[in-house]
Residue frames as qw, qx, qy, qz and C-alpha x, y, z in Angstrom:
[[0.333, 0.171, -0.418, -0.828, 35.73, -8.41, -8.92],
 [0.396, -0.171, -0.875, -0.219, 34.09, -11.78, -8.63],
 [0.153, -0.364, -0.725, 0.564, 32.83, -10.89, -5.14],
 [0.196, 0.307, 0.056, -0.929, 31.29, -7.67, -6.46],
 [0.414, 0.018, -0.656, -0.631, 29.49, -9.60, -9.19],
 [0.337, -0.274, -0.893, 0.119, 28.13, -12.02, -6.58],
 [0.021, -0.379, -0.493, 0.783, 26.90, -9.15, -4.39],
 [0.298, 0.225, -0.247, -0.894, 25.28, -7.42, -7.37],
 [0.402, -0.087, -0.825, -0.387, 23.59, -10.66, -8.40],
 [0.252, -0.364, -0.824, 0.353, 22.19, -11.27, -4.92],
 [0.090, 0.342, 0.241, -0.904, 20.96, -7.66, -4.68],
 [0.378, 0.101, -0.490, -0.779, 19.10, -8.05, -7.97],
 [0.383, -0.231, -0.891, -0.081, 17.52, -11.27, -6.68],
 [0.132, -0.382, -0.637, 0.657, 16.41, -9.45, -3.51],
 [0.228, 0.260, -0.066, -0.936, 14.89, -6.61, -5.53],
 [0.444, -0.020, -0.695, -0.566, 13.04, -9.06, -7.74],
 [0.304, -0.249, -0.889, 0.234, 11.92, -11.03, -4.67],
 [0.001, -0.419, -0.503, 0.756, 10.39, -8.03, -2.92],
 [0.307, 0.307, -0.202, -0.878, 9.01, -6.27, -5.99],
 [0.258, -0.048, -0.891, -0.371, 7.64, -9.55, -7.24],
 [0.045, -0.416, -0.822, 0.386, 5.13, -9.53, -4.41],
 [0.141, 0.637, 0.308, -0.692, 3.77, -6.19, -5.55],
 [0.078, -0.111, 0.629, 0.765, 3.85, -6.49, -9.32],
 [0.170, -0.391, -0.792, -0.438, 0.27, -7.62, -9.66],
 [0.406, -0.770, -0.470, -0.149, -1.15, -5.94, -6.60],
 [0.439, 0.229, -0.292, 0.818, 0.30, -2.83, -5.16],
 [0.388, -0.240, -0.632, 0.627, -0.13, -0.47, -2.23],
 [0.154, -0.689, -0.634, 0.316, -1.85, 2.23, -0.17],
 [0.189, 0.733, 0.304, 0.579, -2.89, 5.86, -0.14],
 [0.272, -0.911, -0.080, -0.299, -3.65, 8.21, 2.76],
 [0.451, -0.742, 0.496, 0.032, -0.71, 6.91, 4.77],
 [0.599, 0.545, -0.555, -0.189, 1.84, 5.31, 2.48],
 [0.714, 0.033, -0.675, 0.185, 3.27, 2.98, 5.11],
 [0.617, -0.756, -0.162, -0.148, 2.76, 2.69, 8.87],
 [0.076, -0.786, 0.552, -0.266, 5.54, 3.66, 11.31],
 [0.640, -0.346, 0.676, -0.118, 7.67, 0.67, 12.25],
 [0.851, 0.354, 0.388, 0.001, 7.34, -0.65, 8.73],
 [0.379, 0.871, -0.302, -0.073, 10.40, 1.01, 7.27],
 [0.831, 0.280, -0.377, 0.299, 13.75, -0.54, 6.51],
 [0.371, -0.825, 0.267, -0.331, 15.55, -0.62, 9.86],
 [0.948, -0.018, -0.250, 0.194, 18.25, -3.24, 9.95],
 [0.613, -0.690, 0.148, 0.357, 21.38, -3.14, 12.08],
 [0.600, -0.050, 0.376, 0.704, 24.33, -1.38, 10.49],
 [0.193, 0.824, 0.078, -0.527, 24.61, 1.62, 8.23],
 [0.778, 0.413, 0.359, 0.309, 25.03, 1.28, 4.50],
 [0.209, 0.964, -0.114, 0.117, 26.57, 4.74, 4.30],
 [0.225, -0.779, 0.580, -0.080, 29.50, 3.72, 6.45],
 [0.699, 0.275, -0.654, -0.086, 29.56, 0.10, 5.35],
 [0.807, -0.266, -0.504, 0.156, 30.95, -2.29, 7.93],
 [0.242, 0.328, -0.404, 0.819, 32.53, 0.58, 9.82],
 [0.459, -0.306, 0.210, -0.807, 29.21, 0.69, 11.63],
 [0.748, -0.122, -0.627, -0.180, 28.66, -3.04, 12.08],
 [0.606, -0.658, 0.239, -0.379, 28.03, -3.98, 15.68],
 [0.316, 0.391, -0.839, 0.209, 30.47, -6.14, 17.61],
 [0.593, -0.305, -0.745, 0.017, 29.55, -8.98, 19.93],
 [0.405, -0.469, -0.575, 0.534, 27.87, -7.68, 23.07],
 [0.069, -0.024, 0.031, 0.997, 27.26, -4.17, 21.74],
 [0.183, 0.661, 0.671, -0.283, 23.95, -2.35, 21.99],
 [0.138, 0.151, 0.349, 0.915, 22.46, 0.19, 19.63],
 [0.143, 0.637, 0.577, -0.490, 19.71, 2.72, 20.34],
 [0.151, 0.156, 0.492, 0.843, 17.95, 4.53, 17.53],
 [0.229, 0.630, 0.514, -0.536, 15.17, 7.06, 17.18],
 [0.208, 0.167, 0.598, 0.756, 13.66, 7.86, 13.78],
 [0.243, 0.544, 0.373, -0.711, 11.27, 10.79, 13.38],
 [0.215, 0.247, 0.725, 0.605, 8.99, 10.90, 10.34],
 [0.234, 0.547, 0.321, -0.737, 6.68, 13.66, 9.14],
 [0.098, 0.137, 0.663, 0.729, 4.41, 14.03, 6.13],
 [0.387, 0.406, 0.363, -0.744, 1.16, 15.66, 5.09],
 [0.201, 0.197, 0.847, 0.451, -1.04, 13.94, 2.52],
 [0.280, 0.550, 0.339, -0.710, -3.64, 16.00, 0.70],
 [0.340, 0.408, -0.502, -0.683, -3.44, 15.33, -3.06],
 [0.759, 0.129, 0.538, -0.345, -6.12, 12.86, -4.17],
 [0.175, 0.385, -0.767, -0.483, -5.50, 10.22, -6.83],
 [0.878, 0.172, 0.343, -0.286, -7.54, 7.61, -8.66],
 [0.874, 0.345, 0.079, 0.334, -5.02, 5.38, -10.33],
 [0.570, -0.182, 0.020, 0.801, -2.18, 7.70, -11.24],
 [0.081, 0.599, 0.350, 0.716, -4.48, 10.60, -12.15],
 [0.154, -0.160, -0.494, 0.841, -4.64, 13.45, -9.66],
 [0.071, -0.748, -0.644, -0.147, -8.11, 14.70, -8.75],
 [0.318, 0.144, -0.119, 0.930, -7.01, 18.33, -8.80],
 [0.310, -0.582, -0.321, -0.680, -10.53, 19.63, -8.25],
 [0.666, -0.537, -0.489, 0.170, -10.37, 18.39, -4.64],
 [0.478, -0.282, -0.173, 0.814, -7.70, 20.94, -3.72],
 [0.047, 0.265, 0.299, 0.916, -9.19, 23.63, -5.98],
 [0.467, -0.560, -0.437, -0.527, -12.60, 23.23, -4.31],
 [0.180, -0.511, 0.546, -0.639, -11.15, 22.87, -0.82],
 [0.884, -0.208, -0.004, -0.420, -12.70, 19.43, -0.29],
 [0.617, 0.375, -0.670, 0.174, -9.43, 17.53, 0.05],
 [0.834, -0.535, -0.133, 0.028, -8.74, 15.32, 3.05],
 [0.234, 0.757, -0.488, 0.366, -5.60, 16.37, 4.93],
 [0.907, -0.361, -0.175, 0.127, -3.67, 13.83, 6.99],
 [0.103, 0.814, -0.472, 0.322, -0.75, 15.11, 9.06],
 [0.949, -0.195, -0.233, 0.087, 1.50, 12.39, 10.45],
 [0.006, 0.758, -0.560, 0.333, 4.20, 12.71, 13.10],
 [0.964, -0.234, -0.112, -0.057, 5.85, 9.59, 14.43],
 [0.053, -0.726, 0.673, -0.133, 8.98, 8.48, 16.29],
 [0.949, 0.038, -0.307, -0.069, 10.19, 4.92, 15.84],
 [0.335, -0.726, 0.568, -0.197, 12.29, 3.86, 18.85],
 [0.937, 0.159, -0.311, -0.033, 14.47, 0.78, 18.49],
 [0.443, -0.688, 0.569, -0.082, 16.96, -1.14, 20.61],
 [0.855, 0.376, -0.353, -0.054, 19.40, -3.64, 19.10],
 [0.599, -0.610, 0.520, -0.003, 21.72, -6.17, 20.74],
 [0.557, 0.556, -0.597, -0.155, 24.54, -7.93, 18.89],
 [0.953, -0.254, 0.143, -0.087, 24.61, -11.61, 19.86],
 [0.710, -0.220, 0.349, 0.570, 27.81, -11.78, 17.84],
 [0.084, -0.471, 0.285, 0.831, 29.36, -9.76, 15.01],
 [0.091, -0.059, -0.756, -0.646, 26.91, -11.29, 12.49],
 [0.312, -0.522, -0.772, -0.186, 23.69, -11.89, 14.43],
 [0.020, -0.057, 0.347, -0.936, 21.65, -9.20, 16.20],
 [0.107, -0.581, -0.806, 0.027, 18.22, -8.85, 17.77],
 [0.010, 0.145, 0.019, 0.989, 16.09, -5.69, 17.53],
 [0.019, -0.621, -0.742, 0.252, 12.95, -4.38, 19.19],
 [0.079, 0.199, 0.253, 0.944, 11.07, -1.49, 17.56],
 [0.031, -0.630, -0.690, 0.354, 8.29, 0.64, 19.09],
 [0.132, 0.442, 0.324, 0.826, 6.53, 3.42, 17.13],
 [0.053, -0.559, -0.514, 0.648, 5.03, 6.41, 18.93],
 [0.191, 0.392, 0.616, 0.656, 2.48, 8.12, 16.70],
 [0.131, 0.551, 0.375, -0.734, 0.47, 11.33, 16.47],
 [0.202, 0.337, 0.703, 0.593, -2.02, 11.62, 13.60],
 [0.213, 0.497, 0.304, -0.784, -4.29, 14.52, 12.72],
 [0.205, 0.295, 0.785, 0.505, -6.96, 14.41, 9.99],
 [0.255, 0.453, 0.254, -0.816, -9.30, 17.08, 8.68],
 [0.100, 0.208, 0.817, 0.528, -12.09, 16.70, 6.14],
 [0.435, 0.040, 0.011, -0.900, -15.49, 17.86, 5.02],
 [0.616, 0.002, -0.624, -0.482, -17.02, 14.67, 3.65],
 [0.417, -0.114, -0.857, 0.280, -16.79, 12.72, 6.92],
 [0.024, -0.309, -0.543, 0.780, -18.80, 15.39, 8.72],
 [0.400, 0.544, 0.256, -0.692, -21.26, 17.85, 7.10],
 [0.735, 0.464, 0.471, 0.152, -20.27, 16.80, 3.58],
 [0.461, -0.099, 0.339, 0.814, -18.50, 18.30, 0.60],
 [0.151, 0.593, 0.569, 0.549, -21.46, 19.94, -1.17],
 [0.018, -0.228, 0.123, -0.966, -22.54, 23.55, -0.65],
 [0.594, -0.408, -0.366, -0.588, -26.10, 22.40, 0.00],
 [0.808, -0.375, -0.442, 0.105, -25.10, 20.11, 2.86],
 [0.630, -0.420, -0.150, 0.636, -22.23, 22.27, 4.11],
 [0.244, 0.927, 0.222, 0.179, -22.92, 25.95, 3.24],
 [0.231, -0.930, 0.281, 0.049, -19.95, 27.27, 5.21],
 [0.769, 0.432, -0.444, 0.159, -17.69, 24.47, 3.92],
 [0.522, -0.712, 0.387, -0.265, -16.85, 23.70, 7.56],
 [0.664, 0.348, -0.645, 0.147, -13.84, 21.43, 8.13],
 [0.721, -0.603, 0.192, -0.281, -13.60, 19.26, 11.25],
 [0.239, 0.603, -0.745, 0.155, -10.76, 17.29, 12.80],
 [0.947, -0.301, -0.010, -0.112, -10.16, 13.79, 14.12],
 [0.205, 0.724, -0.634, 0.181, -6.92, 12.27, 15.36],
 [0.956, -0.240, -0.168, 0.019, -5.10, 9.45, 17.08],
 [0.146, 0.744, -0.567, 0.321, -2.05, 9.29, 19.29],
 [0.824, -0.410, 0.347, -0.179, -0.24, 6.53, 21.15],
 [0.353, -0.433, 0.785, 0.267, 1.98, 3.54, 20.47],
 [0.670, 0.384, -0.391, -0.500, 1.88, 1.61, 17.21],
 [0.993, -0.003, -0.066, -0.093, 2.57, -2.02, 16.40],
 [0.420, -0.707, 0.560, 0.095, 5.74, -3.40, 18.01],
 [0.853, 0.427, -0.297, -0.049, 8.24, -5.43, 15.95],
 [0.609, -0.577, 0.536, 0.094, 10.85, -7.91, 17.14],
 [0.800, 0.570, -0.173, -0.068, 13.38, -9.08, 14.56],
 [0.734, -0.422, 0.411, 0.338, 16.64, -10.99, 14.14],
 [0.498, 0.829, -0.210, -0.144, 19.23, -9.88, 11.56],
 [0.820, -0.267, 0.404, 0.305, 22.16, -11.82, 10.15],
 [0.200, 0.773, -0.444, -0.408, 25.05, -10.73, 7.90],
 [0.960, 0.262, 0.021, -0.092, 25.53, -13.35, 5.19],
 [0.722, 0.436, -0.303, 0.443, 29.26, -12.66, 4.92],
 [0.647, -0.453, -0.303, 0.534, 31.72, -12.18, 7.77],
 [0.056, 0.992, 0.103, 0.045, 31.87, -8.39, 8.36],
 [0.504, -0.701, 0.360, 0.352, 35.55, -8.70, 9.33],
 [0.523, -0.082, 0.659, 0.534, 36.35, -10.02, 5.86],
 [0.295, 0.625, 0.600, 0.402, 33.65, -8.60, 3.59],
 [0.255, -0.483, -0.176, 0.819, 34.80, -5.01, 3.94],
 [0.036, 0.158, -0.383, -0.909, 33.61, -3.78, 0.54],
 [0.556, -0.097, -0.401, -0.722, 30.21, -5.39, 0.40],
 [0.032, 0.040, 0.937, -0.347, 27.78, -7.39, 2.47],
 [0.491, -0.319, -0.479, -0.654, 24.13, -8.43, 2.79],
 [0.149, -0.038, 0.776, -0.612, 22.01, -8.78, 5.92],
 [0.431, -0.327, -0.697, -0.471, 18.76, -10.71, 6.11],
 [0.179, -0.094, 0.595, -0.778, 16.23, -10.02, 8.84],
 [0.411, -0.375, -0.759, -0.339, 13.11, -11.90, 9.87],
 [0.058, -0.094, 0.511, -0.853, 10.72, -10.49, 12.42],
 [0.154, -0.542, -0.826, -0.008, 7.33, -10.60, 14.08],
 [0.120, -0.301, -0.009, -0.946, 4.92, -7.66, 14.27],
 [0.122, -0.375, -0.845, 0.362, 2.55, -7.67, 17.26],
 [0.092, -0.666, -0.483, -0.561, -0.86, -5.90, 17.24],
 [0.390, -0.365, -0.494, 0.686, 0.04, -3.56, 20.10],
 [0.033, 0.012, -0.090, -0.995, -1.31, -0.42, 18.44],
 [0.385, 0.426, 0.598, -0.560, -4.95, 0.50, 18.94],
 [0.096, 0.099, 0.732, 0.667, -6.80, -0.31, 15.72],
 [0.131, -0.664, -0.709, -0.198, -10.17, 0.98, 16.98],
 [0.192, -0.215, -0.245, 0.926, -9.46, 4.59, 17.93],
 [0.093, 0.752, 0.650, 0.062, -12.68, 6.65, 18.08],
 [0.200, -0.023, 0.017, 0.979, -13.27, 10.30, 17.29],
 [0.247, 0.588, 0.479, -0.603, -16.00, 12.91, 17.22],
 [0.203, 0.218, 0.662, 0.688, -17.85, 13.24, 13.91],
 [0.190, 0.374, 0.265, -0.868, -20.15, 16.16, 13.19],
 [0.154, 0.436, 0.782, 0.417, -23.42, 16.18, 11.28],
 [0.126, 0.040, 0.033, -0.991, -25.56, 19.18, 10.40],
 [0.216, 0.442, 0.834, -0.249, -29.21, 18.78, 11.30],
 [0.209, 0.635, 0.600, 0.438, -32.10, 20.20, 9.25],
 [0.184, -0.949, -0.253, 0.028, -32.37, 23.20, 11.55],
 [0.386, 0.798, -0.272, 0.375, -28.68, 23.95, 11.05],
 [0.546, -0.716, 0.387, -0.195, -27.57, 22.82, 14.49],
 [0.366, 0.527, -0.765, 0.045, -24.59, 20.55, 15.04],
 [0.915, -0.302, 0.118, -0.238, -24.78, 16.95, 16.26],
 [0.071, 0.646, -0.759, 0.045, -21.80, 14.82, 17.29],
 [0.982, -0.044, -0.067, -0.174, -21.42, 11.06, 16.90],
 [0.317, -0.657, 0.683, 0.045, -18.55, 9.02, 18.31],
 [0.962, 0.239, 0.114, -0.066, -17.20, 6.33, 15.98],
 [0.796, -0.189, 0.299, 0.491, -13.97, 4.86, 14.62],
 [0.070, 0.797, -0.272, -0.535, -11.61, 7.27, 12.89],
 [0.732, 0.586, -0.259, -0.230, -10.47, 6.61, 9.34],
 [0.980, -0.042, 0.027, 0.194, -8.27, 3.58, 8.73],
 [0.593, 0.600, -0.172, 0.508, -5.38, 5.76, 7.58],
 [0.039, -0.658, 0.410, -0.630, -4.94, 7.27, 11.06],
 [0.897, -0.410, -0.074, -0.149, -5.53, 4.16, 13.17],
 [0.269, -0.783, 0.559, -0.042, -2.47, 3.39, 15.32],
 [0.323, -0.273, 0.900, 0.109, -2.33, -0.30, 14.40],
 [0.489, 0.137, -0.589, -0.629, -3.89, -2.84, 12.07],
 [0.765, -0.209, 0.291, -0.536, -5.02, -5.45, 14.61],
 [0.977, 0.166, -0.109, -0.075, -3.10, -8.45, 13.29],
 [0.656, -0.506, 0.464, 0.313, 0.05, -10.43, 13.90],
 [0.645, 0.742, -0.147, -0.107, 2.49, -10.17, 11.02],
 [0.817, -0.227, 0.302, 0.435, 5.78, -11.57, 9.76],
 [0.295, 0.926, -0.136, -0.190, 8.29, -9.29, 8.08],
 [0.848, 0.069, 0.200, 0.486, 11.31, -9.92, 5.87],
 [0.038, 0.966, -0.140, -0.214, 14.02, -7.28, 5.49],
 [0.842, 0.196, 0.117, 0.488, 17.12, -7.14, 3.32],
 [0.086, -0.960, 0.161, 0.214, 19.99, -4.68, 3.67],
 [0.855, 0.131, 0.210, 0.455, 23.03, -4.60, 1.41],
 [0.043, 0.936, -0.194, -0.292, 25.91, -2.35, 0.44],
 [0.858, 0.180, 0.241, 0.417, 28.70, -2.58, -2.11],
 [0.241, -0.689, 0.221, 0.647, 31.68, -0.30, -2.65],
 [0.681, 0.699, 0.217, 0.003, 31.63, 1.02, -6.21],
 [0.606, 0.499, -0.166, 0.597, 34.80, 3.11, -6.27],
 [0.387, -0.020, -0.437, 0.812, 36.77, 5.38, -3.97],
 [0.112, 0.101, 0.355, -0.923, 34.37, 7.15, -1.56],
 [0.595, 0.054, -0.204, -0.776, 31.21, 5.76, -3.22],
 [0.131, 0.001, 0.982, -0.138, 29.00, 2.81, -2.33],
 [0.472, -0.220, -0.564, -0.641, 25.71, 1.31, -3.47],
 [0.236, -0.035, 0.763, -0.601, 23.00, 0.65, -0.88],
 [0.480, -0.221, -0.654, -0.542, 19.81, -1.38, -0.90],
 [0.249, -0.005, 0.731, -0.635, 17.06, -1.76, 1.69],
 [0.469, -0.164, -0.635, -0.591, 13.97, -3.89, 1.23],
 [0.244, -0.004, 0.727, -0.641, 11.05, -4.59, 3.56],
 [0.506, -0.200, -0.589, -0.598, 7.90, -6.68, 3.22],
 [0.301, -0.089, 0.703, -0.639, 5.34, -7.21, 5.99],
 [0.402, -0.171, -0.797, -0.417, 2.90, -10.07, 5.57],
 [0.394, -0.085, 0.498, -0.768, -0.34, -9.87, 7.56],
 [0.107, -0.111, -0.960, -0.232, -2.21, -13.21, 7.24],
 [0.148, 0.472, 0.695, -0.522, -5.26, -11.95, 9.16],
 [0.222, 0.545, 0.638, 0.497, -8.13, -10.90, 6.89],
 [0.131, -0.707, -0.153, -0.678, -9.99, -8.11, 8.74],
 [0.148, -0.010, -0.679, 0.719, -10.12, -6.67, 12.25],
 [0.091, -0.611, -0.783, 0.070, -13.32, -5.75, 14.10],
 [0.041, -0.444, -0.112, 0.888, -13.21, -2.00, 13.50],
 [0.433, 0.664, 0.609, -0.007, -16.26, -0.91, 11.53],
 [0.463, 0.259, 0.318, 0.786, -15.47, 1.21, 8.49],
 [0.053, -0.487, -0.219, -0.844, -18.14, 3.89, 8.77],
 [0.196, -0.228, 0.503, -0.810, -19.23, 3.50, 12.35],
 [0.708, 0.091, 0.455, -0.532, -22.35, 1.39, 11.72],
 [0.340, -0.025, 0.892, 0.298, -23.16, -1.71, 9.73],
 [0.410, 0.639, 0.604, -0.243, -26.27, -0.13, 8.23],
 [0.333, 0.897, 0.004, -0.290, -24.72, 2.40, 5.87],
 [0.009, -0.665, 0.683, 0.301, -21.82, 0.52, 4.28],
 [0.795, 0.278, -0.469, -0.266, -21.43, -2.34, 1.80],
 [0.869, -0.436, 0.215, -0.093, -20.91, -5.54, 3.87],
 [0.880, 0.321, -0.089, 0.338, -17.91, -6.40, 1.65],
 [0.411, 0.437, -0.297, 0.743, -16.00, -3.49, 3.20],
 [0.539, -0.756, -0.266, -0.261, -17.75, -3.28, 6.56],
 [0.722, -0.643, 0.085, 0.241, -14.53, -3.87, 8.53],
 [0.074, 0.872, -0.451, -0.173, -10.99, -2.61, 8.16],
 [0.918, 0.301, -0.237, 0.098, -8.66, -4.88, 6.22],
 [0.616, -0.662, 0.350, 0.242, -5.40, -6.04, 7.83],
 [0.694, 0.715, -0.087, -0.007, -3.13, -5.28, 4.89],
 [0.822, -0.052, 0.085, 0.561, 0.42, -6.16, 3.92],
 [0.087, 0.983, -0.078, -0.144, 2.92, -3.35, 3.34],
 [0.853, 0.102, 0.134, 0.494, 6.30, -2.92, 1.68],
 [0.012, 0.960, -0.175, -0.217, 9.19, -0.50, 1.13],
 [0.859, 0.162, 0.175, 0.454, 12.20, -0.67, -1.20],
 [0.044, -0.954, 0.177, 0.239, 15.19, 1.71, -1.35],
 [0.838, 0.131, 0.235, 0.474, 18.12, 1.66, -3.78],
 [0.175, 0.981, -0.037, 0.080, 20.76, 4.33, -4.28],
 [0.729, 0.284, -0.253, 0.569, 24.32, 5.52, -3.84],
 [0.446, -0.872, -0.052, 0.195, 26.20, 7.19, -1.00],
 [0.628, 0.552, -0.126, 0.534, 29.22, 9.36, -1.64],
 [0.587, -0.627, -0.154, 0.489, 31.87, 10.70, 0.73],
 [0.386, 0.891, 0.091, 0.224, 32.62, 14.21, -0.60],
 [0.067, -0.877, 0.427, -0.213, 35.53, 14.97, 1.72],
 [0.494, 0.355, -0.765, 0.213, 38.51, 12.97, 2.89],
 [0.318, -0.219, 0.654, -0.650, 36.96, 12.92, 6.34],
 [0.215, -0.146, -0.948, -0.182, 34.92, 9.75, 6.88],
 [0.120, 0.263, 0.635, -0.716, 32.24, 11.61, 8.84],
 [0.453, 0.479, 0.156, -0.736, 29.92, 12.92, 6.12],
 [0.280, 0.130, 0.865, 0.395, 28.10, 11.04, 3.37],
 [0.453, 0.338, -0.006, -0.825, 25.65, 12.37, 0.80],
 [0.349, 0.120, 0.924, 0.103, 23.20, 10.02, -0.84],
 [0.496, 0.301, -0.164, -0.798, 20.75, 9.90, -3.71],
 [0.109, 0.018, 0.988, 0.104, 18.42, 7.06, -4.48],
 [0.487, -0.200, -0.454, -0.719, 14.93, 5.89, -5.27],
 [0.195, 0.008, 0.811, -0.551, 12.24, 4.71, -2.88],
 [0.507, -0.212, -0.574, -0.607, 8.99, 2.80, -3.40],
 [0.037, 0.038, 0.834, -0.549, 6.54, 2.16, -0.56],
 [0.519, -0.096, -0.202, -0.825, 2.93, 1.28, -0.13],
 [0.572, 0.004, 0.691, -0.441, 0.15, -1.21, 0.52],
 [0.033, 0.039, -0.873, -0.485, -0.74, -4.08, -1.87],
 [0.613, -0.077, -0.205, -0.759, -4.26, -4.68, -3.11],
 [0.934, -0.140, -0.270, -0.190, -4.00, -8.40, -2.37],
 [0.490, -0.701, 0.507, -0.111, -2.02, -9.89, 0.50],
 [0.275, 0.473, -0.831, -0.100, 0.68, -12.47, 0.06],
 [0.199, -0.096, -0.960, 0.171, -0.99, -14.86, 2.53],
 [0.092, 0.456, 0.721, -0.514, -4.68, -15.09, 3.41],
 [0.226, 0.747, 0.589, 0.212, -7.73, -13.21, 2.17],
 [0.266, 0.002, 0.028, 0.964, -7.71, -9.51, 1.26],
 [0.138, -0.702, -0.629, -0.303, -11.27, -8.51, 2.12],
 [0.335, -0.719, -0.352, 0.497, -12.48, -5.50, 4.05],
 [0.219, 0.970, 0.093, 0.041, -11.73, -1.83, 3.52],
 [0.617, -0.407, 0.220, 0.636, -8.30, -0.68, 2.39],
 [0.373, 0.897, -0.066, -0.228, -6.82, 1.96, 0.07],
 [0.833, -0.090, 0.328, 0.437, -4.17, 0.17, -1.97],
 [0.414, 0.902, -0.034, 0.122, -1.57, 2.15, -3.86],
 [0.787, -0.225, 0.021, 0.574, 2.08, 3.07, -3.92],
 [0.065, 0.989, -0.070, -0.114, 4.32, 6.09, -4.09],
 [0.819, 0.205, 0.026, 0.535, 7.63, 6.34, -5.96],
 [0.198, -0.973, 0.028, 0.119, 10.08, 8.93, -4.65],
 [0.608, 0.520, -0.323, 0.504, 13.52, 10.28, -5.31],
 [0.691, -0.699, -0.167, 0.078, 15.38, 10.29, -1.99],
 [0.360, 0.661, -0.392, 0.528, 18.28, 12.65, -1.24],
 [0.784, -0.580, -0.214, 0.054, 19.98, 12.01, 2.09],
 [0.157, 0.741, -0.497, 0.425, 22.77, 13.09, 4.41],
 [0.887, -0.358, -0.273, 0.099, 24.57, 10.86, 6.92],
 [0.068, 0.782, -0.452, 0.423, 26.97, 12.11, 9.59],
 [0.900, -0.239, -0.338, 0.135, 29.02, 9.67, 11.66],
 [0.043, 0.733, -0.446, 0.512, 30.96, 10.81, 14.70],
 [0.154, -0.335, 0.826, -0.426, 32.34, 8.19, 17.05],
 [0.123, 0.191, 0.960, -0.164, 29.47, 6.11, 18.38],
 [0.332, 0.593, 0.430, -0.594, 26.79, 8.44, 17.05],
 [0.219, 0.163, 0.679, 0.682, 25.19, 8.57, 13.60],
 [0.307, 0.545, 0.317, -0.713, 22.75, 11.19, 12.35],
 [0.261, 0.197, 0.778, 0.536, 20.71, 10.65, 9.17],
 [0.342, 0.529, 0.221, -0.745, 18.38, 12.91, 7.21],
 [0.193, 0.135, 0.798, 0.554, 16.38, 11.90, 4.15],
 [0.381, 0.434, 0.219, -0.787, 13.58, 13.67, 2.30],
 [0.323, 0.232, 0.852, 0.342, 11.80, 11.30, -0.12],
 [0.287, 0.432, 0.003, -0.855, 10.02, 13.47, -2.69],
 [0.667, 0.353, 0.640, -0.146, 7.20, 11.96, -4.72],
 [0.045, 0.347, -0.578, -0.737, 7.66, 11.54, -8.47],
 [0.459, -0.083, -0.707, -0.532, 4.77, 9.12, -9.08],
 [0.364, -0.024, 0.686, -0.630, 1.65, 8.17, -7.12],
 [0.454, -0.035, -0.716, -0.529, -0.90, 5.49, -7.90],
 [0.529, -0.049, 0.599, -0.599, -4.05, 4.53, -6.03],
 [0.249, 0.077, -0.874, -0.409, -4.77, 1.18, -7.65],
 [0.702, -0.272, -0.287, -0.593, -8.03, -0.75, -7.40],
 [0.378, -0.327, 0.756, -0.423, -8.71, -2.71, -4.23],
 [0.050, 0.113, 0.989, 0.079, -10.23, -6.18, -4.11],
 [0.250, 0.587, 0.600, -0.484, -13.55, -4.45, -3.46],
 [0.277, 0.631, -0.213, -0.692, -13.11, -2.19, -6.50],
 [0.120, 0.285, -0.853, -0.421, -12.23, -5.16, -8.69],
 [0.205, 0.269, 0.923, -0.183, -15.43, -6.93, -7.59],
 [0.395, 0.543, 0.150, -0.726, -17.52, -4.36, -9.47],
 [0.669, 0.294, 0.660, 0.176, -18.98, -6.27, -12.45],
 [0.420, 0.887, 0.189, 0.027, -19.06, -3.06, -14.51],
 [0.736, 0.072, -0.007, 0.674, -15.41, -2.30, -13.76],
 [0.088, 0.803, 0.139, 0.573, -16.27, 1.31, -12.93],
 [0.594, -0.800, -0.075, -0.021, -15.61, 1.39, -9.20],
 [0.678, 0.276, -0.259, 0.629, -12.28, 2.93, -8.23],
 [0.450, -0.836, -0.244, 0.196, -11.74, 4.56, -4.85],
 [0.342, 0.799, -0.214, 0.445, -9.35, 7.45, -4.33],
 [0.745, -0.473, -0.225, 0.413, -6.63, 8.17, -1.79],
 [0.020, 0.988, -0.125, 0.083, -4.63, 11.19, -0.66],
 [0.858, 0.065, -0.107, 0.499, -0.84, 11.21, -1.02],
 [0.356, -0.827, 0.049, 0.433, 1.92, 13.46, 0.28],
 [0.491, 0.843, -0.215, 0.039, 4.37, 15.44, -1.83],
 [0.444, 0.500, -0.633, 0.390, 7.28, 14.50, 0.41],
 [0.777, -0.594, -0.210, -0.006, 8.20, 13.12, 3.82],
 [0.085, 0.775, -0.506, 0.369, 10.96, 14.08, 6.25],
 [0.936, -0.243, -0.246, 0.067, 12.92, 11.32, 8.01],
 [0.057, 0.766, -0.501, 0.398, 15.47, 12.10, 10.73],
 [0.922, -0.232, -0.306, 0.057, 17.35, 9.39, 12.61],
 [0.112, -0.766, 0.550, -0.312, 19.72, 9.47, 15.56],
 [0.948, -0.032, -0.317, 0.017, 21.66, 6.28, 16.30],
 [0.167, -0.752, 0.562, -0.302, 23.95, 5.58, 19.25],
 [0.892, 0.015, -0.452, 0.025, 25.87, 2.41, 20.01],
 [0.290, -0.712, 0.505, -0.392, 27.47, 1.40, 23.29]]
């Protein structure tokens, strides 16, 4: 009982620690969080320490994520006219996060994570424009990006001996994120000339579909589980990525002549994710677990370390997250579908610099995302 109280106390500290960074300045819009930035520590909170790695073991994992963002928000107010008028921006994201983990011993492990990404984006405003006068046919054009994202290398450590802490444990992970993803992907942008003909300009695609952010980062992760009663356990995952670099050299709108110099370049933003919920084993078999929890993820307006200038869409999304976990021998399969219950595109540093307090950019959010993981240890 005393151990459970200690675990609960530490979990609450971890939640406060991570959420404390985002209380005053919270996260992004068009893409809630980049691939490779999700909670991904060694072990499985559904199965508790039954899935903890032993010394010398390896673990391979592949996590597929899909979502489509198209609902525009300013603050927490949806701009419904964008969908009604057909002027919404649509981002479709498909990514696979590949990871390899090695257990130095039964408490310490090292992990390497590589995202492979395919983004597609369609809009009116980036090309001919949203208005009927500029875009009589309301033509929609596409840009995209595909390739590897930003690689992460991390070390994870269980605070309590997994051989003894069978009903609850906490793992802390510290890692480094390298700027391996292309943060200056270009695309074809269309403009309608006075005679109605089409002209194409090549420039950087929107920040939300760039493959990387162009900066080195340091991430902190926390994973914890605690048995509540027979067949039920509490889980917690927390992730915060700190990007000290201010901006990269990707120009926001393709030229320096048609954009405010305060947001001329893309910002290298922090990001975070927090998950808390319960897993339940409905049958006597230890293979299947059902879960239900909450999830918060996004991009802060102001970074934890360094300046927060440049262009970014800060905001966050709160979701309810049902999940299924199936464990069979050395293989684990996981499915979760976070479904949005609250979305907020908060003001960026640039927005807050408006002396009149009127400036407030928007961002497109998804209704849900699909996350499928396959994990194998050997």
